[in-house]
C-alpha positions in Angstrom: 34.6 -2.7 -8.0 34.2 -5.1 -10.9 31.0 -6.5 -9.5 29.5 -3.0 -9.1 30.4 -2.2 -12.7 28.7 -5.4 -13.8 25.4 -4.0 -12.6 25.5 -1.4 -15.4 26.2 -4.0 -18.2 23.8 -5.9 -20.4 22.8 -9.2 -18.7 22.4 -12.6 -20.4 19.4 -14.3 -18.9 19.7 -17.4 -21.1 22.4 -18.8 -18.8 22.5 -19.6 -15.1 19.9 -20.5 -12.5 16.5 -19.0 -13.7 15.3 -17.6 -10.4 18.7 -15.9 -9.8 18.7 -14.3 -13.2 15.1 -13.1 -12.8 15.8 -11.8 -9.3 19.0 -10.0 -10.4 17.0 -8.3 -13.1 13.7 -7.7 -11.2 15.2 -6.1 -8.1 16.8 -3.0 -9.7 13.7 -2.9 -12.0 11.6 -2.8 -8.9 13.6 0.1 -7.4 13.4 1.8 -10.8 9.6 1.5 -10.9 9.6 2.8 -7.4 11.5 5.9 -8.5 9.1 6.3 -11.5 6.1 6.1 -9.1 7.8 8.6 -6.9 7.4 11.2 -9.6 3.6 11.0 -9.3 3.6 10.6 -5.5 5.8 13.7 -5.0 3.5 15.7 -7.2 0.5 14.6 -5.1 2.2 15.0 -1.7 3.5 18.5 -2.5 0.2 19.9 -3.8 -1.8 18.1 -1.1 0.2 19.8 1.6 0.5 23.2 -0.1 -1.7 26.2 0.3 -3.8 24.8 -2.5 -5.1 21.9 -0.4 -6.9 18.7 -1.4 -8.6 20.5 -4.3 -5.2 20.6 -6.0 -4.6 17.0 -5.0 -7.9 16.0 -6.6 -7.0 18.0 -9.7 -3.8 16.1 -10.3 -5.6 12.8 -9.9 -8.5 13.9 -12.2 -5.9 14.7 -14.9 -4.3 11.2 -14.8 -6.9 9.3 -16.9 -6.6 11.8 -19.8 -2.8 11.8 -19.5 -2.6 8.0 -19.5 -5.0 7.7 -22.5 -2.8 9.8 -24.8 0.4 8.1 -23.6 -0.9 4.6 -23.7 -0.1 3.7 -27.3 3.5 4.9 -27.0 4.1 3.0 -23.8 3.0 0.0 -25.7 5.4 0.7 -28.5 8.2 0.9 -25.9 7.2 -2.5 -24.7 7.4 -3.9 -28.2 10.8 -2.4 -28.7 12.0 -4.0 -25.5 10.8 -7.4 -26.6 12.5 -7.2 -30.0 15.7 -5.9 -28.5 15.8 -8.7 -26.0 15.2 -11.3 -28.7 18.0 -9.9 -31.0 20.3 -9.5 -28.1 19.7 -13.1 -27.1 20.4 -14.2 -30.7 23.6 -12.0 -30.8 22.3 -10.4 -34.1 24.2 -7.1 -33.8 23.0 -5.7 -37.2 19.3 -6.3 -36.5 19.7 -4.9 -33.0 21.2 -1.7 -34.3 18.4 -1.2 -36.8 15.8 -1.9 -34.1 17.3 0.7 -31.8 17.7 3.3 -34.6 14.0 2.9 -35.6 12.9 3.2 -32.0 14.6 6.6 -31.8 12.9 7.9 -35.0 9.5 6.6 -34.0 9.8 8.3 -30.6 10.7 11.6 -32.2 7.6 11.4 -34.5 5.3 10.4 -31.6 6.6 13.3 -29.5 5.7 15.9 -32.2 2.2 14.4 -32.7 1.3 14.5 -29.0 2.8 18.0 -28.5 0.3 19.2 -31.2 -2.8 17.1 -30.4 -2.6 17.0 -26.6 -3.3 20.7 -25.7 -6.1 20.8 -28.4 -8.2 18.0 -26.8 -7.5 18.6 -23.1 -10.5 20.8 -22.5 -13.1 18.6 -24.3 -11.8 15.5 -22.5 -12.0 17.1 -19.1 -15.5 18.2 -19.8 -16.4 14.6 -20.9 -15.1 13.4 -17.5 -17.5 15.6 -15.7 -14.6 17.4 -14.0 -15.8 19.6 -11.2 -15.5 23.4 -11.9 -13.2 23.9 -8.9 -10.7 21.5 -10.5 -11.1 22.3 -14.2 -8.5 25.0 -14.7 -5.8 23.3 -12.6 -6.3 20.0 -14.5 -6.0 21.7 -17.9 -2.9 23.6 -16.9 -1.3 20.4 -15.6 -2.0 18.5 -18.8 -1.1 21.3 -21.3 2.4 21.7 -19.7 2.9 17.9 -19.6 2.0 17.4 -23.3 4.2 20.3 -24.5 7.2 18.7 -22.8 6.2 15.1 -23.6 9.4 14.3 -25.5 11.3 13.8 -22.2 8.8 11.2 -21.0 8.7 9.4 -24.4 12.5 9.2 -24.9 13.1 8.1 -21.3 10.6 5.2 -21.7 12.0 4.1 -25.0 15.6 4.2 -23.8 14.7 2.5 -20.6 12.9 -0.2 -22.6 16.0 -0.7 -24.8 18.2 -1.0 -21.7 15.8 -3.5 -20.1 15.8 -5.5 -23.3 19.6 -5.7 -23.1 19.2 -7.1 -19.6 20.4 -3.8 -18.0 17.8 -2.7 -15.5 20.2 -0.9 -13.2 21.3 2.0 -15.4 17.8 3.3 -16.0 17.2 2.9 -12.2 20.2 5.0 -11.3 19.3 7.8 -13.7 15.7 7.8 -12.5 16.7 8.0 -8.9 18.9 11.0 -9.6 16.1 12.8 -11.5 13.5 11.9 -8.8 15.6 13.9 -6.4 15.7 16.7 -8.9 12.0 16.5 -9.3 11.4 16.9 -5.6 13.4 20.1 -5.4 11.7 21.5 -8.5 8.2 20.6 -7.2 8.9 22.5 -4.0 10.3 25.5 -5.9 7.4 25.8 -8.3 4.3 24.7 -6.4 3.6 27.8 -4.3 3.4 30.2 -7.2 2.1 27.8 -10.0 0.1 25.2 -8.1 -0.5 22.0 -10.1 1.0 23.5 -13.2 4.3 23.8 -11.2 4.5 20.1 -10.5 3.9 19.3 -14.1 6.7 21.6 -15.2 9.0 20.0 -12.5 8.2 16.6 -13.8 8.9 17.2 -17.5 12.3 18.9 -16.7 13.3 15.9 -14.6 12.2 13.5 -17.3 14.3 15.3 -20.0 17.3 14.9 -17.8 16.7 11.1 -17.3 16.2 10.7 -21.0 19.5 12.4 -21.8 21.4 10.2 -19.2 19.8 7.0 -20.7 20.7 8.0 -24.2 24.3 8.6 -23.3 24.5 5.2 -21.7 23.0 3.5 -24.8 25.4 5.2 -27.2 28.4 3.9 -25.2 27.4 0.2 -25.7 29.4 -0.1 -28.9 30.4 -3.6 -28.2 26.7 -4.6 -28.2 25.5 -2.6 -31.2 26.8 0.1 -33.5 24.3 2.9 -34.3 24.7 4.4 -37.7 22.9 7.2 -39.5 21.2 4.6 -41.8 19.7 2.8 -38.7 17.7 6.0 -38.0 15.9 5.7 -41.3 12.5 4.0 -41.0 12.8 0.4 -42.0 9.4 -1.0 -42.9 10.1 -4.5 -41.7 11.5 -3.6 -38.3 9.0 -0.8 -37.7 6.2 -3.2 -38.5 7.5 -5.8 -36.0 8.0 -3.2 -33.3 4.4 -1.9 -33.8 3.0 -5.5 -34.1 4.6 -6.4 -30.8 3.9 -3.1 -29.0 0.5 -2.1 -30.4 -1.5 -4.7 -28.5 0.2 -3.6 -25.2 -0.6 0.0 -26.2 -4.2 -0.8 -26.9 -4.4 -2.7 -23.6 -3.1 0.5 -21.9 -5.5 2.6 -23.9 -8.5 0.4 -23.0 -7.5 0.6 -19.3 -7.2 4.4 -19.5 -10.6 4.7 -21.2 -12.0 2.5 -18.5 -10.4 4.7 -15.9 -12.0 7.8 -17.6 -15.4 6.2 -17.4 -14.8 5.2 -13.8 -13.5 8.7 -13.1 -16.7 10.2 -14.4 -18.6 7.9 -12.0 -16.4 9.2 -9.2 -17.0 12.8 -10.2 -20.7 12.2 -10.4 -20.8 12.1 -6.6 -19.9 15.8 -6.6 -17.6 15.2 -3.6 -14.0 16.6 -3.8 -13.0 14.6 -0.8 -13.9 11.3 -2.6 -12.0 12.4 -5.7 -9.0 13.2 -3.5 -9.4 9.9 -1.6 -9.3 8.1 -5.0 -6.0 9.8 -5.8 -4.4 8.8 -2.5 -5.5 5.2 -2.8 -4.2 4.9 -6.4 -0.9 6.4 -5.3 -0.4 3.9 -2.5 -1.8 1.2 -4.8 0.9 2.1 -7.3 3.6 1.1 -4.8 1.8 -2.1 -3.8 1.7 -3.1 -7.5 5.3 -2.4 -8.1 6.6 -5.9 -7.4 3.9 -7.4 -9.6 4.8 -5.2 -12.6 8.5 -5.6 -12.0 8.3 -9.4 -12.1 6.1 -9.2 -15.1 8.6 -7.0 -17.0 11.4 -9.3 -15.8 9.7 -12.4 -17.1 9.1 -10.7 -20.5 12.8 -10.0 -20.9 13.7 -13.5 -19.5 11.4 -15.2 -22.0 12.5 -12.9 -24.9 16.2 -13.6 -24.4 15.8 -17.3 -23.9 13.7 -17.6 -27.0 16.2 -15.5 -29.0 19.0 -17.8 -27.8 17.0 -20.9 -28.6 16.8 -21.9 -25.0 13.1 -22.7 -24.9 13.8 -25.5 -22.4 14.3 -22.8 -19.7 10.9 -21.2 -20.1 8.9 -23.7 -18.0 11.2 -23.8 -15.0 11.7 -20.0 -15.2 7.9 -19.4 -15.2 7.4 -21.6 -12.1 10.2 -19.9 -10.2 9.0 -16.4 -11.3 5.5 -17.2 -10.0 6.8 -18.4 -6.6 8.9 -15.2 -6.2 6.1 -12.8 -7.3 3.3 -14.4 -5.3 5.5 -14.7 -2.2 6.4 -11.0 -2.4 2.7 -10.1 -2.6 1.8 -12.2 0.4 4.4 -10.4 2.5 3.8 -6.9 1.1 0.0 -6.8 1.3 -0.3 -6.9 5.1 2.4 -4.3 5.4 0.5 -2.0 3.1 -2.6 -2.3 5.3 -0.6 -1.9 8.5 1.3 1.2 7.4 -1.4 2.5 5.1 -2.6 5.3 7.5 0.9 6.7 7.8 1.3 6.7 4.0 -2.0 8.4 3.6 -0.9 11.1 6.1 1.9 12.1 3.7 -0.7 13.4 1.3 -3.0 15.3 3.7 -3.5 16.3 7.4 -7.3 15.7 7.0 -8.2 12.7 9.2 -11.5 12.1 7.6 -9.9 11.9 4.2 -7.4 9.4 5.6 -10.2 7.3 7.1 -12.1 7.2 3.8 -9.0 6.3 1.8 -8.1 3.4 4.1 -11.6 2.0 3.9 -11.1 1.7 0.2 -7.6 0.1 0.6 -9.0 -2.7 2.7 -11.4 -3.7 -0.2 -8.8 -4.0 -2.9 -5.9 -5.5 -0.9 -6.5 -9.1 -1.8 -6.3 -8.2 -5.4 -2.5 -7.7 -5.2 -2.0 -11.4 -4.8 -4.1 -12.1 -7.9 -2.2 -9.5 -9.9 1.1 -11.0 -8.8 0.4 -14.3 -10.6 -1.3 -12.8 -13.7 1.5 -10.3 -14.4 4.1 -13.1 -14.4 2.1 -15.3 -16.8 1.3 -12.4 -19.1 4.9 -11.3 -19.0 6.0 -14.7 -20.4 3.4 -14.5 -23.2 4.6 -11.0 -24.2 8.2 -12.1 -24.2 7.3 -15.0 -26.5 5.8 -12.4 -28.9 2.1 -12.9 -28.0 1.1 -9.4 -27.0 -2.5 -9.9 -28.3 -3.6 -12.3 -25.6 -2.8 -10.0 -22.7 -4.6 -7.2 -24.7 -7.8 -9.2 -24.8 -7.5 -10.2 -21.2 -7.1 -6.5 -20.3 -10.2 -5.7 -22.5 -12.2 -8.3 -20.8 -11.4 -7.4 -17.2 -11.8 -3.6 -17.7 -14.7 -3.3 -20.2 -16.6 -6.5 -19.6 -16.2 -6.7 -15.9 -15.0 -3.5 -14.2 -17.2 -0.8 -15.7 -20.6 -2.6 -15.7 -20.0 -3.9 -12.2 -19.1 -0.5 -10.9 -22.0 1.3 -12.4 -24.5 -1.4 -11.5 -23.4 -1.7 -7.9 -23.4 2.1 -7.4 -26.9 2.3 -9.0 -28.2 -0.5 -6.7 -26.8 0.9 -3.5 -28.2 4.3 -4.4 -31.6 2.8 -5.1 -31.6 0.9 -1.8 -30.8 4.1 0.0 -27.5 2.9 1.5 -25.0 5.4 2.9 -23.0 7.5 0.4 -19.7 5.9 1.7 -21.1 2.5 0.9 -22.0 3.7 -2.6 -18.5 5.0 -3.1 -16.9 1.7 -1.9 -18.6 -0.1 -4.8 -16.1 1.6 -7.2 -13.3 -0.2 -5.5 -15.1 -3.5 -5.0 -15.6 -3.6 -8.8 -11.8 -3.2 -9.2 -11.2 -6.2 -7.0 -13.7 -8.3 -9.0 -11.9 -7.3 -12.2 -8.4 -8.4 -10.9 -9.7 -11.8 -9.8 -11.5 -12.3 -13.1 -8.3 -11.4 -14.9 -6.3 -14.0 -13.0 -8.8 -16.7 -13.8 -8.8 -15.9 -17.5 -5.0 -15.6 -17.6 -4.5 -19.1 -16.1 -6.9 -20.7 -18.5 -5.4 -19.0 -21.5 -1.8 -19.7 -20.4 -2.5 -23.4 -19.9 -3.9 -23.8 -23.4 -0.4 -23.0 -24.7 -1.6 -21.2 -27.8 0.7 -18.3 -27.0 3.7 -20.5 -27.9 2.7 -20.4 -31.6 3.5 -16.7 -31.7 7.3 -17.4 -31.3 9.1 -16.2 -34.4 10.3 -19.2 -36.4 13.8 -17.7 -36.8 14.4 -18.3 -33.1 13.1 -21.9 -33.0 15.7 -24.6 -32.4 13.6 -27.0 -30.3 10.3 -27.2 -32.1 9.3 -30.2 -30.1 8.6 -27.8 -27.2 5.7 -26.3 -29.1 3.9 -29.5 -29.8 
């Protein structure tokens, strides 16, 4: 019973065997990310198999780039909060930890109000800018408007989950998310027939509010780790600045990625083929699961690096990075063939249309090798973020999406059209450009990581072994 309760307590990653600490943290985080991904998947599965058909499925997917763009900056702030929390937790600075958490709560409240106002106002123009097909426009707009009005649940869950991860507790957020994922499934089924894509949006925000409340209750009970006072909720310029400095680059990276996805979505919509739009949704949903271990190890390495830096254990970074790389790449090498083998069965969850399944799998075969490249790059970028260098991953993201992905996608589609190749070949170029971007990102990440300049971003208050930086 004691060991089970330990899963719900903050975990010190500055002690013990590095790979064990990373694995202990990454595994529940992986399941938590799985549950988070399940929200989107259930939405797609339910609408795809409802009376609304793959037009509704395409509508949900077409709304995603707009949604991700407006959420990107805040997700970055949550990342910055997690880094700062992990560093102060590692340093055992209870007062600074309390102020950081209090400021996170206030920032989240302000961000929620802003998006609730701005989101519904710009939904229509942004969907038109995407070249959204007329058959999908109303469904996309309804989905986005409901999601933005109820955005507070999403924001507070992410910030509270980031705080828990920074404290080394990836299990509590996982449990709460699994509970609310089940709730989300039942609500989806209850709402979809009458409301269509708007119903799955309503189901999602209700479930996210519940997960946010559960996370908040858990955090407020950790009085032995920090004590949240009313004064901690008041905006503190120094702490807010540090949270934003750490999180803004990650947020900008997400925003750049979302903008790139909007540009690519416009290219996808330009084919005027609802089936290709729906295929893209299915591929990205399955891709989301294939990427989960990569992102989980990346987040785990960020917490591992942050806590060890806060504790002055810089000597553990090198060995931990090696062990994290081995685990992440090995997982990708095992998972990728399984995704391809069972891919048709996964696609069948979204639609009974055999042609749509065939098209989707042809796209999956193109991008599969990229999962191994992403496994390595996410670990290395996670270490850089944990050290306080969130700018470098931002620039890497900018390079791979803006400099590589978009120009390659448009150029290859243009050339295949000019050469009169089959439409399916033209559509495949969209995914080939994604593979090129992932491989380029790995090469850039390795080069930058090996230069060691990211180490200079470590806050001096945590340095006890400065010879490591030389």
